Structure formats: structure tokens, C-alpha cells
C-alpha positions as CSV (number, residue, x, y, z in Angstrom):
1,X,-13.6,-2.6,-37.3
2,X,-10.8,-1.3,-35.4
3,X,-13.1,1.1,-33.3
4,X,-15.1,-1.8,-32.4
5,X,-12.1,-3.5,-31.1
6,X,-11.2,-0.6,-29.3
7,X,-14.5,-0.6,-27.8
8,X,-14.4,-4.4,-26.7
9,X,-10.8,-3.9,-25.2
10,X,-12.6,-0.9,-23.3
11,X,-15.2,-3.1,-21.7
12,X,-12.9,-5.5,-20.2
13,X,-10.5,-2.5,-19.2
14,X,-13.3,-1.1,-17.6
15,X,-14.8,-4.0,-15.5
16,X,-11.0,-4.6,-14.5
17,X,-9.8,-1.4,-14.1
18,X,-9.6,-1.2,-10.3
19,X,-6.6,-4.0,-10.3
20,X,-4.7,-3.5,-13.8
21,X,-2.6,-1.2,-12.1
22,X,-1.4,-4.1,-10.0
23,X,0.8,-5.2,-12.7
24,X,2.9,-2.5,-12.4
25,X,4.0,-3.5,-9.0
26,X,6.9,-5.9,-10.2
27,X,7.9,-2.8,-12.5
28,X,7.7,-0.6,-9.7
29,X,9.9,-2.9,-7.1
30,X,12.5,-2.8,-10.1
31,X,12.5,1.0,-10.7
32,X,13.1,1.9,-6.9
33,X,15.8,-1.1,-6.2
34,X,18.3,1.3,-6.7
35,X,19.7,4.6,-5.0
36,X,17.8,7.9,-6.0
37,X,19.5,9.3,-8.6
38,X,18.7,12.7,-8.3
39,X,20.1,12.6,-4.6
40,X,23.2,10.9,-6.0
41,X,23.7,13.4,-8.8
42,X,22.5,16.6,-7.3
43,X,22.4,16.4,-3.2
44,X,19.6,16.0,-0.9
45,X,17.8,19.7,-1.4
46,X,17.5,18.7,-5.0
47,X,15.9,15.3,-4.0
48,X,13.7,16.8,-1.6
49,X,12.5,19.5,-4.0
50,X,11.9,17.1,-6.9
51,X,9.6,14.8,-4.5
52,X,7.7,17.8,-3.1
53,X,7.2,18.3,-6.6
54,X,6.0,14.8,-7.6
55,X,3.4,15.0,-4.3
56,X,2.2,18.4,-5.2
57,X,1.1,17.0,-8.8
58,X,-0.2,13.8,-7.3
59,X,-2.4,16.1,-5.3
60,X,-3.2,18.2,-8.3
61,X,-4.7,15.0,-10.0
62,X,-6.6,14.9,-7.0
63,X,-7.8,18.0,-7.0
64,X,-9.3,17.7,-10.5
65,X,-10.9,14.7,-9.4
66,X,-12.5,16.5,-6.5
67,X,-13.6,19.8,-8.2
68,X,-15.4,17.1,-10.8
69,X,-16.9,15.0,-7.9
70,X,-18.1,17.9,-6.0
71,X,-20.5,19.3,-8.3
72,X,-21.9,16.2,-10.2
73,X,-25.0,14.3,-9.0
74,X,-26.0,10.8,-7.8
75,X,-25.7,8.0,-10.8
76,X,-22.8,9.6,-12.5
77,X,-18.7,10.0,-12.1
78,X,-18.8,6.7,-9.9
79,X,-16.3,4.4,-9.2
80,X,-18.8,1.3,-10.6
81,X,-16.8,-1.4,-12.7
82,X,-19.7,-3.7,-13.6
83,X,-21.5,-1.7,-16.1
84,X,-22.0,1.9,-17.5
85,X,-23.8,3.6,-15.6
86,X,-25.4,7.7,-16.6
87,X,-28.6,8.8,-15.4
88,X,-27.8,12.1,-16.9
89,X,-25.3,13.6,-18.9
90,X,-22.8,16.0,-17.0
91,X,-21.7,19.1,-19.4
92,X,-21.2,21.8,-17.0
93,X,-18.3,22.5,-14.5
94,X,-15.1,20.6,-15.2
95,X,-17.3,18.7,-18.0
96,X,-17.5,21.7,-19.8
97,X,-14.0,21.7,-20.9
98,X,-13.1,18.3,-20.9
99,X,-15.2,15.0,-21.6
100,X,-13.4,12.9,-19.0
101,X,-12.0,15.1,-16.2
102,X,-11.8,11.9,-13.9
103,X,-9.5,10.3,-16.2
104,X,-7.8,13.5,-16.5
105,X,-7.1,13.4,-12.8
106,X,-6.2,10.0,-12.6
107,X,-3.6,10.5,-15.4
108,X,-1.9,13.3,-13.8
109,X,-1.9,11.3,-10.3
110,X,-0.3,8.0,-11.9
111,X,2.5,10.1,-13.6
112,X,3.2,11.8,-10.4
113,X,3.7,8.7,-8.8
114,X,5.9,7.1,-11.7
115,X,7.9,10.5,-11.6
116,X,8.7,10.1,-8.0
117,X,10.1,6.6,-8.5
118,X,13.2,8.6,-10.2
119,X,13.0,6.0,-13.0
120,X,12.8,7.2,-16.5
121,X,12.1,4.1,-18.0
122,X,9.4,3.3,-15.7
123,X,7.5,6.8,-16.1
124,X,7.7,6.4,-20.0
125,X,6.0,2.5,-19.4
126,X,3.2,4.1,-17.4
127,X,2.6,7.0,-20.0
128,X,2.4,4.5,-22.9
129,X,0.1,2.5,-20.8
130,X,-2.2,5.4,-19.9
131,X,-2.1,6.0,-23.7
132,X,-3.5,3.0,-24.8
133,X,-5.3,2.4,-21.8
134,X,-7.4,5.6,-21.4
135,X,-8.1,5.5,-25.5
136,X,-9.9,2.4,-25.1
137,X,-11.7,3.0,-21.8
138,X,-12.8,6.5,-23.3
139,X,-14.1,5.0,-26.6
140,X,-16.2,2.1,-24.6
141,X,-18.0,4.9,-22.3
142,X,-18.4,7.6,-25.2
143,X,-19.9,4.6,-27.1
144,X,-22.4,4.1,-24.1
145,X,-23.3,7.9,-23.9
146,X,-23.8,8.4,-27.6
147,X,-26.3,5.6,-27.5
148,X,-28.0,7.0,-24.4
149,X,-28.0,10.3,-24.7
150,X,-27.9,10.6,-28.7
151,X,-28.1,14.2,-30.2
152,X,-27.6,15.9,-27.0
153,X,-24.3,13.8,-26.4
154,X,-23.4,14.6,-29.9
155,X,-23.9,18.5,-29.5
156,X,-21.8,18.3,-26.1
157,X,-18.8,15.9,-27.6
158,X,-18.7,18.4,-30.8
159,X,-17.8,21.5,-28.6
160,X,-15.4,20.0,-25.7
161,X,-12.3,18.1,-26.0
162,X,-11.9,14.3,-25.3
163,X,-9.1,15.1,-22.9
164,X,-7.2,18.1,-22.7
165,X,-8.9,20.9,-21.1
166,X,-10.0,23.8,-23.1
167,X,-10.3,26.2,-20.3
168,X,-12.0,29.3,-22.2
169,X,-15.5,27.1,-22.1
170,X,-15.9,27.1,-18.7
171,X,-19.7,26.8,-17.9
172,X,-20.5,27.5,-14.2
173,X,-21.5,23.8,-12.4
174,X,-25.4,23.4,-12.2
175,X,-24.9,22.1,-8.7
176,X,-23.0,23.4,-5.6
177,X,-20.0,22.1,-4.8
178,X,-20.3,19.4,-2.0
179,X,-17.6,18.9,0.1
180,X,-19.3,16.1,2.3
181,X,-19.6,13.8,-1.2
182,X,-15.9,14.5,-1.8
183,X,-14.9,13.2,1.5
184,X,-17.4,10.0,1.2
185,X,-15.8,9.4,-2.4
186,X,-12.2,10.4,-2.9
187,X,-10.9,9.5,0.8
188,X,-9.0,6.4,-0.7
189,X,-7.7,8.1,-3.2
190,X,-6.3,10.5,-0.9
191,X,-4.8,7.8,1.2
192,X,-3.4,5.9,-1.4
193,X,-1.2,8.9,-2.8
194,X,0.3,8.9,0.8
195,X,0.6,5.4,0.5
196,X,2.1,5.1,-2.5
197,X,4.8,8.1,-2.1
198,X,6.0,7.0,1.4
199,X,6.2,3.3,0.2
200,X,8.4,4.4,-2.6
201,X,10.6,6.6,-0.4
202,X,11.1,3.7,2.2
203,X,11.9,1.5,-0.8
204,X,14.7,3.6,-2.1
205,X,16.3,3.7,1.1
206,X,16.1,0.1,2.1
207,X,16.6,-1.4,-1.3
208,X,19.1,1.0,-2.7
209,X,20.8,2.4,0.1
210,X,20.2,-0.4,3.0
211,X,18.6,2.0,5.4
212,X,15.7,0.3,6.8
213,X,14.4,2.9,9.2
214,X,11.7,5.4,8.4
215,X,12.0,9.1,8.3
216,X,10.1,10.9,11.3
217,X,8.3,13.4,8.6
218,X,7.4,10.6,6.3
219,X,6.2,8.7,9.3
220,X,3.8,11.3,10.7
221,X,2.7,12.0,7.0
222,X,1.6,8.3,6.5
223,X,-0.1,8.4,10.1
224,X,-1.8,11.5,9.4
225,X,-3.1,10.2,6.4
226,X,-4.2,6.9,7.8
227,X,-6.2,8.7,10.8
228,X,-8.1,10.7,8.3
229,X,-8.7,7.4,5.9
230,X,-9.9,5.6,9.3
231,X,-12.4,8.2,10.4
232,X,-13.7,8.8,7.2
233,X,-14.5,5.3,6.2
234,X,-16.0,4.9,9.9
235,X,-17.9,8.0,9.2
236,X,-19.5,6.4,5.7
237,X,-20.0,2.8,6.5
238,X,-21.6,3.5,10.1
239,X,-23.1,7.1,10.1
240,X,-25.3,9.3,7.6
241,X,-22.7,12.0,8.3
242,X,-21.4,12.3,4.8
243,X,-24.5,11.4,2.9
244,X,-25.8,14.0,0.7
245,X,-29.2,14.0,-0.7
246,X,-29.1,13.6,-4.5
247,X,-25.5,12.9,-4.7
């Protein structure tokens, strides 16, 4: 049956989801191998405004992840790839308005990065990929949740949309927000956004316009992000500062 095929494909995608987007690197290189069209057609100010919009959009996606992760307990909403894990069923907070807030946040960030390349073709390919990818991986996860939580899952899924939020259904989170838990789990995503936009901008200048220098503002942005990344990674790996009981 088609749903079974989708779930099978979703299992494979779930297992390798940390690496699948690497396949977009060649397409990304092609997308940024020409001068920035917005700057060429509308000027530097318009180009900077577009870049700022894309960066804000990318961090909006991260903010959705932050709001989700900050209220969830241990054993749920993780980055596991080998198998499905869910010790409890999250139904409050972000999970009261969409069944897949983490994937929603990821999708917004990925589209924002694609838009940052200023390539319509690359952006459309990314959107198409996300539709196919998310359909399958969500089907796999929801099949697992339905089997594990039964009637509780069905009652929740009947009232909460699968992807696009229904804000009117917001229910206050059961657990208080944990900023330390967010710092421990989301620092890599934070830095990845910074690396992506700086690399794209540099590549546009180098490949498209022949300018190999890096702008001071971009360099400071990258250095600040790298410093935060190194500090948080060190705290996570070598201390208990970011550890939170039950998170």
C-alpha cells in the first residue's frame, strides 16, 4: 500500500536525516556561482534588506525550535536518528497548535537559507524536496506514535493539525521553559545558520564578482557565532552547567 511505502521511505530518511541535506551542496554551489541578482538589479540597499529578511526568517525557524525544546521533557523532541523515541506524548505548548513544530521550524530555516542564495530555481527545488521529505518522515513518526500511544494519540491528532499551526488552539505548556536546555541542545543549529549565510555571501562575492575579501561585519558575525558555539559546546561536553533534571 502507498502509505506503507511512504512510511518505509520515511524510516530511511529519518535514519539519514543529518546527512541528506549535504546532497544540496553541489546545487548550492551552482546557485551562488553568479552575482547577486537583487544587488545587480535594485542596488546594494535592496540587497542588504533582502539578506536581513532571510536571516531574520532563518532565526524565526530556530525560535520555533527553541520554544518547542524549552518546554519538552527528556526522551522526546530529540535529534535521535537510529530509532524512534518517545517516552511521553507531547500535547501542550507548541504541540497544541501543530503536531510537528520542530519540522516546521526546520522547514522555515531551510527555505530562508535557500532564499538567501537569491536563486529562484534552488529555492523551488528546496521547497519541493521538503514537501516530499517531510511527508514521508512525518508519516513514519506518526505511525510509531499511533502504535505506542493509541487512543491518546488519535484524540490529539484529531484536533491538532499535522504541520501548519492553528494558533487558536494554544495550550499552556506543562513544563516551565528551560533556557539551559535550549542552550545545550540548539547551539549547533544556531551556529549552522551563521555559517551558512556567511559562506553564501562570501561565495557570491568570490565566484560571482571576483572579490575574495570578507566584509568586516560578516567576519564579526561569524566570529561571534563561533565563540558562542565553542563556549556552549565546551560547557555541554565538560561540565554540568547546562544539565537540567528531567530534560
